Steps between C-alpha positions, in 0.01 A plus 500: 500500500714788414196705371311433833807626710515812270131560574550467869809727493298750299214494744748536794680802324153659432398461866844630618454806271162563642619477848781753425244726328276493797773555757638795304143636481446473873842655578431775251147578634623488865769743413275740333262509795794565742632761256166685480448485881845646547448775248172599673721647791569787262155496332646364174384234262741275305430685186569841670818348636605393167441839355685663798801284445525557123464874533724514793781303313477704184434840679297590190323261262250537223165348550556278189837363650321438827225298327759287323694433828174409698313306227179661571253683277515862424170549673613322823811715516308814451257407772775412741694812420200719565450359839874529583498849376199590731684346786796724431749223412558562123474789255441476140630755237352519149739591225295488176423131472736371771409467867787483737455380855728576795460484876399791709695581821240298687519219247891497543461490874252197471739333258804544743290361782322208331744366257777381727248355751316328213820351362587368837148355544509325149852363555398366841248268322784286393690482833392136533754430220883536547664710228606196295139377494387857403732489205388164407142618507586794280677268253212249488234771449716660227516155337118467522447841368738438213314176408164675522610781275660267241180306472258789466292519191571810301 
């Protein structure tokens, strides 16, 4: 009898875990769609916004450091930077093997305009939760992430 109950509990836990995963996936996908629509107001993609943020925060950053922060391939970063350079948002300087990226005046103006608005937009997506619930969500997601990282195969 105990083993049958354990099996039923295991199935319920599995189903509950799947329901959580699907809900997180739906929330994430909906958030990304809304985020992309919002960034289109400035003609930006999410990837370009990520670069704008990183370069703006650091004032000047090497292409290698940028790649490490964004978790994208060297080729993808190069392609994005070439386009952003053509749009007049960033400039790259080559010093022997090191490429450094910084914002142009136009890029800094875009950063100053977009970042506060985008931060407000992203934060507003959680206004359905009170501050205590928002902290609980952060804590729960950290717990899930910690568990996932501890069970990863090396």
